[in-house]
N, C-alpha and C positions, 0 to 999 in steps of 0.2 A: 508406331510403324514396326519396331523390332522389339523383341523381349529384352534385349541388352541395352541399358541406358548409354553404354559406351558407343555401340553402333549407331544408336539413335543420334548421338551427338555428331558422329562422322557424317551421317546422311544430312543432317540439318546444315552442317558445315559445306557440304558440297551443293546442296540445293540453294542456298543463299548466294553462292557464286555461280549460279546458272549452270551447273553441270546438268546433263540431260538425265532424265529418270533411268534410262537404260544404262547409263555410265554408273550411276549411283547404285542401282541393284547389283550390277556386275562387280564393282569394287567392294561392296559390302560382303557379298557372297565370298570372295577369295580372302578377305580380311578374316572373316570368321572362320574359314577353314584353316588359315594360317595360325590362328589363336587356338583353335581345336586341336591341331596337329602338335602344338607345344604345350599340351596338358593344361590348357585354358590359363596360361600365364599372361600377364598383361604385357603388351608390347613394349612398354617402358623398361621392363626388366629383361628384354631380349635384344639381340643385335644381328650383325651380318652373318655369323655362322648359323644362327637359328633359321634365318631366311634361306640361306644356301642349302640347308638340310631340307627344308621344306619344298624348295624348287626341284631338288634332286629326287625327292620322293615322288612328285608329281611326274617326272620323266620316267623312273624306273619302275615304280610300284603302280602308278595310276595310268601309265602310258598315254598321257594326254597329247594332243596335237602341239605342234609348234606355236600356233596362234594362241592356244588356251594357256600355255606356259608363259607366253609373253604377257597376256592380260593379267595373269596372277602376279607377275613381276611388276607390271605397272601399278597395280592396286596397292601392293606393299610399299613400293617406293613412295607412292603418294601419301600413304599412311604416316610414314617417318619424316618425309621432307616438307610436306604441306600442312598436315593435321598436328603431328606431334613437334614439328619444327626442329627435329633431330636427325638430320640426313645421315644415312648409313655410310660406312667406309666401303672399300671396294667389296663387291659381291660377285665377282666373276668366276669364283671357284665353285660352280655347280654343274651338274650334268645337264647339258643342253639337249633337247629333243632333236633327233636328227633324221626322223622318219621322213621320206620323201612324200611330197603332196600327191594326193590321188588324182588321177585324170578326171576331168570334169565330164558329168553325164550330160548328153546332148541328145536332143530330140530331133527326128527328121522333120521336114516341113509338113509332110502328111500327118505326123503325129501332133505337131503344133496346132494344125487346123482342127483335128479331132478334139484335142484338149480344149481349145478356145470355145469350140461349139457346145461344150458340156459345163463351161463355167457359169455360175449363176448370173443372171442379167445385171444385177446391180454391181458386179465385181468384174465385168467384162472390160471395162475401160481400164482398170488397174492391171489385169493380166496383159491387155494389149500394150500398155506402156512398158511393162516389164520386158516383154519380147521385142516390141517395136522399137524402143529406145535404149534397150541394155542397161535398164537402171537397176541398182541395188534396191533391196527391199527398203531399207531406211531412207534412201533417196527418194523413193516413190512417195513414202508417207510424209516427208518433209517438204514436198512441192507446195509452193504457194501459187495462187492464181497468176501472179505477175511472171512466175517463172516459165510459163508455157506461152510461146509466141506462135501462134497458128498462122500469122501472116508470112513469117519466115520459115515456118515448119521447123521449129527448133525448140529444145528444152535446155534451159539454163540450170546447171547443177551447182549449187553452192555448198561448200564445205563437204564435199564427198571424203571418201576415205583419204586419210593423210591430210585432211583440211584442204583439199585442193579444189579449185573451180573448174568446170568444163562446159562445153556445149555439145550436145548430142542431137541426133536427128529425131524428127517427129513424123510418123506416118500420117499423110493427109486424110486416110480413110478414118482416123479417129477424130477429126476436127469436129464433126456434128456431135458426138459424144461428149467432148470436151466442152462445147458450148453449153450443152444441156447440164452438164455437171456444174459449170460456173453459175448458171442460172439458179440451180439448187442451192449452192453456197450463198448467193445473193439473198435468197429467201431466208436462210438460217440467220444471216447476218442482220437482217432487219428485225427478226424476232429478238435477236440477242441485245441489239442497241436500245429496244424498248424495255429491257430489264435494267432497272436502276442499279443492280449489283454488278453488272457485266463490266469487266475491266479491259476487254479488248484482247485480242489474240496475243500470245507470247512473242516477243521480239528480242533479239540480242540487245544488250545494254546500250552500245554505241548507237544503234539504229533507233531504238526507243527514245534516246535522247535528242537525236538529230531530227527525226520525224515524230514529233510529239503526238499527232492525231492518227499516224498511219495504222495503228493497232486496230482501229475500227473502220479501216477502208477496205473495199473489196479485194484490192490487189494483194495485200498482205494476209489475206485468209488462207488457211490450208485448203488445197484443192480437194482433199479427201478427209473432211472434218469428222469428228466423233458425232455420234448421234444425240449426245447430251452434254450439258455444260458440267464442269467439275471444278473443285477447289484445287488451286495450284499448291503442291507440296512445298512447305517452307514459307510461302507468303500468304496462303489462304485466299489469294484473289480468285474470282470467279471467271473462268475462261472456257474457250472451246479449243480442246486439243485435236490433234489429227487422230484418225482412226487407229485402233491398236495394230501394233505390228504383227502379231500372231495370227491375226484373221486371215490374211491372204494365203499363207502356206496350208492352212486348214482347207481353204476353198480349192486350191489347187490340187491337194491330195485327193479330195472328194471327187473333183473332176476327172483326174487321171484314172482313178478307179472305175467311174461310170464309163469312161471312154475306152476301158480295156487296155490301158497302156501299163506294161510290166516294169517299166523303169521307174526309178525313185524320182519323183518330181517335186521340186520346191521352186520358190522365186528365183533362186540363183540358176536353176537349170534353164530358165527362160533366158536369163543374161548370157550363160554359156552358149545357148542355141543361137542367140542374136549375133554373137562374135563369129561363130563357126559358119553361119550362113552367109555373113558379109564376105568372109574370106572365099567361101565357095562360089559366090557371085562375082569374084574377081576384084574386090576392094583390097587395096594394098594394105599391108600389115601395119604401117605406120599411121594410117587412117584409123584402122580399127583400135589401135593402141590409144589414140586420142578420144575415140568415141567412148571407150571403156574407162579412160582416166588412169591407165596404168603408168606408172613412173618409169618402168623399165620394160623395154620391148621384149625381153625375155619371158616376162610374164604372160605376154600376148602370144608368144610362139607356141605355146602349149596346144593352142587351137589348131595350128598347122598339122600336128602329129595326128589329130582325129581324122583329117581330111584324106590321109594316105590310105590306100587300100592294102590292108594287112599291116603287120608290124614293120615300120620304117619303109613301107612301099614294097616289101618283099613278096613276091609271088610264091605261094607254097608249092613244092615239088610235087604234092600230091595231085595238084590240078594238071601238071604236065602230063602224068600218067594217063589221066583220063582223055587228054587231047590226042594222045598218040594212038588210042585204040581205034 
């Protein structure tokens, strides 16, 4: 998997403990950068001061974002506390990134309509759920058939950001497409079950022990499965994972270009637009906070700034000059 036997050992350690491939790749990336920054010395020979120098380097020389520095910190703490079982002493003495977060990019409802009209047909449902339910990209890909309740018009999101659960709305207009997608998943499951090597869909350890045959039931299959079976890293079991996360952003970028939208469009742009349009339609901010899964309402309040005409609702004096003529 990796050229370094040491990094391979860390990756296997994580995979056996059911860390997601996304987390494994992210942690390995930052552990590798940490080692390279310190002249390829083995982490056993380094300590807190080396970690602090690296994190300060990321803030000062690499000018990374707050979240990127946090991920790098988490990766290195994991390396020492979990893998090497040699927890670091105090590592608070490093330069923390203090750059303010950017204002989110939001599309108008007219732009959303144009964008969705240019999304490739097989991805329209995915784009519709990103905007219609305010899902994060990873939440969309991790949806199981059972998570979508078409009768109650809601989606259950399990282990979202911060490992929080929530319920968000489902647009009734998407129900026919969802039913078609479930039918497609059912067809793939029928093919998979007839494969003697098929080990069922991946499930968390506790659930796989509690519901022993659930990994081959329709309800537990990913709503947007991969087009092919693959071997699970670490175990070698044959499974059908969800669709690759990178696909949807490429689809949205292509659609936005075709639609002539000049703004930078990604899956998160649709989530931002979902929140902004809810507030625009009179939904109270606490409800929007709940729909998005924000821990703090201050995170949600950023969308209220977008709705104001001009900066902080201030009307430009230039406009008054024209009105007086």
